[in-house]
C-alpha positions as CSV (number, residue, x, y, z in Angstrom):
1,X,229.6,26.7,330.1
2,X,227.3,24.7,327.9
3,X,228.8,22.2,325.4
4,X,226.8,23.7,322.5
5,X,229.2,26.3,321.0
6,X,226.3,28.4,319.5
7,X,224.4,28.5,322.8
8,X,227.7,29.2,324.7
9,X,228.5,32.2,322.5
10,X,225.0,33.6,323.1
11,X,225.0,33.2,326.8
12,X,228.5,34.7,326.9
13,X,227.1,37.9,325.2
14,X,224.0,37.9,327.4
15,X,226.2,37.6,330.5
16,X,227.6,41.0,329.8
17,X,224.5,42.3,331.5
18,X,225.1,42.1,335.3
19,X,221.5,41.1,335.9
20,X,221.9,37.9,333.8
21,X,223.1,34.8,335.6
22,X,224.2,31.5,333.9
23,X,222.5,28.6,335.7
24,X,220.5,25.4,335.1
25,X,216.8,25.0,334.6
26,X,215.1,21.5,334.5
27,X,218.7,20.2,334.3
28,X,219.5,22.3,331.1
29,X,222.0,25.2,330.9
30,X,220.1,28.5,330.9
31,X,220.3,32.2,331.3
32,X,218.3,33.9,334.0
33,X,217.4,37.5,334.5
34,X,217.2,38.3,338.2
35,X,216.7,34.6,338.9
36,X,214.0,34.0,336.3
37,X,214.9,31.8,333.3
38,X,214.4,33.3,329.8
39,X,216.7,31.2,327.5
40,X,217.9,27.6,327.8
41,X,219.6,24.9,325.7
42,X,217.3,21.9,325.1
43,X,218.4,19.0,322.9
44,X,220.7,21.3,320.8
45,X,217.9,23.8,320.3
46,X,217.2,27.1,322.2
47,X,214.1,27.4,324.4
48,X,212.9,31.0,325.0
49,X,210.3,32.6,327.2
50,X,208.6,35.1,324.8
51,X,205.0,35.2,326.1
52,X,201.9,33.4,325.0
53,X,200.9,35.7,322.1
54,X,204.4,35.9,320.6
55,X,204.8,32.1,320.9
56,X,201.4,31.6,319.1
57,X,202.5,33.8,316.3
58,X,205.8,31.9,316.0
59,X,204.0,28.5,316.0
60,X,201.6,29.7,313.3
61,X,204.5,31.0,311.2
62,X,206.3,27.7,311.8
63,X,209.2,29.6,313.3
64,X,209.3,27.4,316.4
65,X,207.8,24.4,318.2
66,X,205.9,23.9,321.4
67,X,208.0,23.3,324.5
68,X,206.8,20.2,326.3
69,X,209.6,19.1,328.5
70,X,207.5,16.4,330.2
71,X,206.6,14.9,326.8
72,X,203.0,14.5,328.3
73,X,201.2,16.9,325.9
74,X,201.4,19.8,328.4
75,X,203.4,22.5,326.6
76,X,204.6,25.5,328.5
77,X,202.5,28.3,326.9
78,X,205.0,31.2,327.2
79,X,208.0,29.1,325.9
80,X,209.0,28.1,322.4
81,X,211.7,25.8,321.0
82,X,213.8,27.2,318.1
83,X,215.7,24.6,316.1
84,X,219.3,25.5,315.1
85,X,219.0,27.4,311.8
86,X,221.1,26.4,308.8
87,X,222.8,29.8,308.6
88,X,223.0,33.0,310.5
89,X,222.2,31.0,313.6
90,X,224.1,33.0,316.1
91,X,222.4,36.3,315.2
92,X,218.9,34.8,315.0
93,X,219.3,33.0,318.4
94,X,220.9,36.1,320.0
95,X,218.1,38.4,318.7
96,X,215.4,36.0,320.1
97,X,217.2,35.6,323.4
98,X,217.4,39.4,323.8
99,X,213.7,39.5,323.1
100,X,213.0,36.9,325.7
101,X,215.2,38.8,328.2
102,X,213.1,42.0,327.6
103,X,209.9,40.0,328.0
104,X,211.0,38.5,331.3
105,X,212.1,42.0,332.5
106,X,208.7,43.3,331.7
107,X,207.1,40.8,334.2
108,X,208.9,42.3,337.2
């Protein structure tokens, strides 16, 4: 279980779905749907696979940041980093993680 209490509570809820597995991705704790990652903990923030158009909308609205795990200016286009919100963090992160799960399911 991840050390971040907020992320741990979210993956615990997500893990109620038998298709969701808790695992690691790039060395970070993550949730996978049928082996495909859709949510991960990254430097105390949540990283979500939401699709390129949804990510672009979130970046434009300043609701998230580009996910560039290499730090080499090559962000992953379908992924977004969401900083921990000041309040209502659990519900916001959970809603976005559920959205990422639905997106990844649509790719199958």
